[in-house]
C-alpha positions as CSV (number, residue, x, y, z in Angstrom):
1,G,1.1,2.1,-11.2
2,G,3.7,4.0,-9.1
3,F,1.1,6.4,-7.8
4,R,0.9,7.8,-11.3
5,M,-1.1,5.4,-13.6
6,A,-3.8,2.7,-13.6
7,S,-7.3,3.0,-12.3
8,A,-10.2,1.1,-10.8
9,L,-11.4,0.3,-14.3
10,A,-8.1,-1.5,-14.9
11,Y,-8.8,-3.7,-11.9
12,R,-12.5,-4.3,-12.6
13,S,-12.1,-7.8,-14.0
14,F,-9.7,-8.7,-11.1
15,G,-12.1,-7.3,-8.5
16,S,-15.1,-9.0,-10.1
17,N,-13.4,-12.4,-10.1
18,L,-12.2,-11.8,-6.5
19,A,-15.7,-11.0,-5.3
20,K,-17.0,-14.1,-7.0
21,G,-14.3,-16.2,-5.5
22,I,-14.7,-15.1,-1.9
23,G,-18.5,-14.7,-2.1
24,G,-18.3,-11.1,-1.0
25,K,-18.1,-7.6,-2.2
26,V,-15.1,-5.7,-3.5
27,L,-14.7,-1.9,-3.6
28,L,-12.2,-0.6,-6.1
29,V,-10.8,2.8,-5.3
30,D,-10.0,5.2,-8.1
31,Y,-7.5,7.3,-6.2
32,R,-6.0,10.6,-7.5
33,L,-2.7,10.2,-9.4
34,A,0.5,12.0,-9.3
35,P,2.0,14.3,-10.4
36,E,-1.2,16.3,-10.8
37,N,-2.3,15.2,-7.3
38,P,0.8,14.6,-5.2
39,F,1.1,13.1,-1.7
40,P,-1.0,12.8,0.4
41,A,-3.9,12.8,-2.2
42,A,-3.8,9.1,-2.9
43,A,-3.6,8.2,0.8
44,D,-6.4,10.7,1.6
45,D,-8.5,9.0,-1.1
46,A,-7.9,5.6,0.3
47,E,-8.9,6.8,3.8
48,T,-12.0,8.6,2.4
49,A,-13.1,5.4,0.6
50,Y,-12.6,3.3,3.8
51,R,-14.5,5.8,6.0
52,W,-17.3,5.9,3.4
53,L,-17.6,2.2,3.5
54,I,-17.8,2.2,7.3
55,A,-20.4,5.1,7.2
56,Q,-22.6,2.8,4.9
57,G,-22.9,0.4,7.8
58,T,-20.1,-2.0,6.9
59,D,-18.6,-3.7,9.9
60,P,-14.8,-2.8,9.9
61,G,-14.2,-6.2,11.4
62,K,-15.3,-7.7,8.1
63,V,-13.2,-5.4,5.9
64,V,-10.0,-6.6,4.3
65,V,-7.9,-3.8,2.7
66,A,-5.6,-4.9,-0.1
67,G,-3.4,-3.5,-2.8
68,D,-0.4,-4.2,-4.9
69,S,2.8,-2.1,-5.5
70,A,1.9,1.5,-4.8
71,G,-1.5,0.3,-3.7
72,G,0.2,-2.1,-1.2
73,G,1.9,1.0,0.2
74,L,-1.4,2.8,0.3
75,T,-2.9,-0.2,2.1
76,A,-0.2,0.1,4.8
77,S,-0.6,3.9,5.0
78,L,-4.3,3.4,5.5
79,A,-3.6,0.9,8.3
80,L,-1.4,3.5,10.1
81,R,-4.2,6.1,9.8
82,T,-6.8,3.6,11.3
83,L,-4.4,2.6,14.1
84,A,-4.3,6.3,15.1
85,A,-7.9,7.1,14.6
86,G,-9.8,3.8,14.4
87,P,-11.6,1.7,13.5
88,V,-9.1,-0.7,12.1
89,P,-9.9,-3.1,9.3
90,A,-10.0,-6.9,9.9
91,A,-6.9,-7.6,7.9
92,L,-4.5,-6.2,5.3
93,I,-3.0,-7.8,2.2
94,C,0.0,-6.1,0.6
95,S,1.3,-7.6,-2.6
96,S,4.8,-6.4,-3.6
97,P,4.2,-3.2,-1.6
98,V,6.2,0.0,-2.0
99,T,6.6,0.9,1.7
100,D,9.8,2.9,1.7
101,L,10.1,6.0,-0.6
102,T,13.6,6.7,0.6
103,N,14.4,3.7,-1.6
104,S,16.9,2.4,1.0
105,G,16.2,-1.4,0.6
106,D,19.2,-3.5,-0.4
107,T,17.1,-5.4,-3.1
108,Y,17.4,-2.4,-5.4
109,D,20.9,-3.7,-5.9
110,T,20.7,-7.4,-5.2
111,N,17.6,-7.9,-7.4
112,A,18.4,-5.4,-10.1
113,E,19.1,-8.1,-12.7
114,S,16.1,-10.3,-11.9
115,D,13.4,-7.6,-11.7
116,K,13.1,-5.7,-15.0
117,L,9.7,-4.2,-14.1
118,W,11.0,-2.0,-11.2
119,S,14.4,-0.3,-10.6
120,R,16.1,2.2,-8.4
121,T,15.7,4.8,-11.2
122,S,12.0,4.2,-11.6
123,A,11.5,4.2,-7.8
124,E,13.4,7.6,-7.5
125,E,11.2,9.0,-10.3
126,V,8.0,7.8,-8.6
127,A,9.1,9.2,-5.2
128,E,9.9,12.6,-6.8
129,L,6.6,12.8,-8.7
130,Y,4.5,11.5,-5.8
131,L,6.1,13.4,-3.0
132,A,6.6,16.7,-4.8
133,G,9.2,17.8,-2.2
134,D,7.6,16.2,0.9
135,D,9.7,14.1,3.2
136,P,10.2,10.5,1.9
137,S,10.5,9.2,5.4
138,D,7.1,10.5,6.5
139,P,5.3,7.3,7.7
140,Q,2.2,8.3,5.6
141,A,4.4,8.2,2.5
142,S,6.6,5.4,3.7
143,P,4.6,3.2,6.1
144,L,7.7,1.2,6.9
145,F,8.7,4.0,9.2
146,G,5.4,4.1,11.1
147,S,4.3,2.7,14.4
148,W,2.6,-0.7,14.0
149,E,1.4,-1.5,17.5
150,G,-2.1,-2.9,17.4
151,S,-1.9,-3.7,13.7
152,P,-4.6,-6.0,12.2
153,P,-3.3,-9.3,10.7
154,L,-1.1,-8.6,7.7
155,L,-0.4,-10.8,4.7
156,V,2.5,-9.7,2.5
157,Q,3.2,-11.4,-0.8
158,V,6.3,-10.7,-2.8
159,G,8.6,-12.7,-5.0
160,S,12.2,-13.4,-3.9
161,V,13.5,-11.9,-7.2
162,E,11.5,-8.6,-6.9
163,I,12.9,-5.2,-6.1
164,P,10.2,-4.6,-3.4
165,L,11.4,-7.6,-1.5
166,A,13.3,-5.5,1.1
167,D,10.3,-3.2,1.5
168,S,8.1,-6.2,2.2
169,T,10.4,-8.1,4.5
170,R,11.3,-5.0,6.5
171,L,7.6,-4.2,6.9
172,V,6.8,-7.7,8.2
173,D,9.7,-7.4,10.6
174,K,8.5,-4.1,11.8
175,V,4.9,-5.4,12.4
176,R,6.2,-8.5,14.2
177,A,8.5,-6.3,16.4
178,A,5.4,-4.3,17.3
179,G,3.8,-7.5,18.6
180,S,1.2,-7.6,15.9
């Protein structure tokens, strides 16, 4: 929802089916939305939920953090926070993640005709509302620019015709270059 719409309720059916499919538990995070709650509110909420889960006795080595679109970016931001402060989750799944709020990826142009869901204009609006004047290259806002040494395993899923393709492939390249 571009940091500005959707909710845990909207993902309840997905989460329930996922939990049943993996034979495990799923925690859906209802993070605060922009523009009323700009950066870093959503990232703070993701970290608070993760730390709460660990405080309940959950082994971080059994936690997989996942998200799509803005949630994929928040997943990556949470990973950077845990790399700095520990403990890190077992793995990360980012689906069509938004990892660069400078919107510098070339697929804003090359995939403009094939991806009608996302565009440079919508990405610029999202960045402006979410960041509220903060630096778009801050790694907590744009995890692509973070330090990824020691990263847990990362699965990135994105379609070849999607606008976030460049955000995804550059993140994978960055994690690989860090030796993770």
